C-alpha positions, 0 to 999 in steps of 0.5 A: 500500500502506497500512501503519500501525504503532500502538504499544501499551504498556498493558493498556487499549490491548490491551483495546480491540484485543480488543474491536475484534477482534469487528468485524474481525481485529486484527494484533498484532506483538511486536517486539524492538528488539535482535534481528536476526530481529525486525528482518527480521520488522519489515521484513516487517510494514512490507509488510503492507497494514493496521494493525499493533498494535506491541508493542516488548517491551523497552518493554512487557514487562508488556503482553507478559506480560499478552497471553501469560497472557490468550491462552495463547500462549507469548511469542516475539519476533518474533511475530504474533498475529491476533485475531478475536472476542477469541481467537487465530485465527492466530499465527506467530513468527520466520521464519514472520512474513511479510507474505503469511502475515499477509495470508492469515491476516487474509483467512481470519479474515474481514477484507479490507483493515484 
């Protein structure tokens, strides 16, 4: 199982992800460094077989707000957003963030292994 967290902190990194989502689904994980529910979601995402764009909300609050505004998805943490073609294909938060759910969403979005 290959897992890869890629920390993003700025708008340019998000723009690059949105562009890459035209080729394949992109997984974005908003994670709180202080929340026990987010810690459990982090453990789940560590089981996901593929790349995960990690946004630590305390360290990248401006980016988190930008994503909320741009995608129209109210901020929650923990939260996973699967992007496809620059748009939200699937989203989940709190205890609905599981490796299996994200894997299924990515497959439905037209992506196999990332």
